[in-house]
N, C-alpha and C positions, 0 to 999 in steps of 0.2 A: 503493499501500498504507499508506504512512505518514496520506493523509487519512483510508482505513477506520480504521487502527489508533486515529487520534487523535478520529475522530464514535464509535467503539465506547469508548474508554476516557472520554467522557462520559456513557454509558447504559448501559453493560454492565464488566463487569470482564476483558474480550475485549481488548483491546488490546495487551498485553502480550502475550498466544496469539496473534494475526495476524503482531505481529512475528516472535516465536520460527518460527514454521510460516516463515516468508514468509525469514525468514535463512538457516535452516539449511537447508532445503529436503525436511524430513521429510513425509514423510505422513501423516494426521492418527491411520490404524493406529498408529504407530508412536509418533505422540507419548504417543496413550494408553494406549499400554503405559510407557509411561518411570515408573519409579522416583527418587527422592530420592537409589540410590544410582549411581544411571546417571550425574550429575553431577558432571562435577568442574571447580569454579569458578574454583579456581585455577589450573590447566591449559588451564579455556577451553574444554573439553570437553565433548560428551554422545555417551556409548556406545549406540547404539542393541541390545540384548539381547532386546526379546520386542516384539513386537508385540499390539493386544487387535484381536479379531475375534470377532464371533458364529456360531458354529458347532450348527446346530439339532442338539438334544439332546446335547452335551457341556457345555456353559456356557460363561459369557463369553469364559476367555480362553485364548493359542493358541500356547504358549511358542514359537520361532525353532527352525528345524533346528540339535540338535546337531552336527551336520558341517559349520557355514556357523563362518565365526568372527566374532565381533560386530560389527555396521559402528561406525563411529566420523563426528563431525562438529566440525572443530572449529569453535567459536564465535566 
């Protein structure tokens, strides 16, 4: 993972994204749905409140179910 991230650092601004995904275990749709308010750098955690996915005819986003509590990821 680190070799891939380092290679991407040299050619694309994706190295940090690769590290974040690998270290948190979040899925691509969960990462795509993150907002700044979901990250607490002081506490070192990320709260997944929604995922981003395409649903034909409804637009680009679909919020997480309101019945499920937000998932948290210690970072």
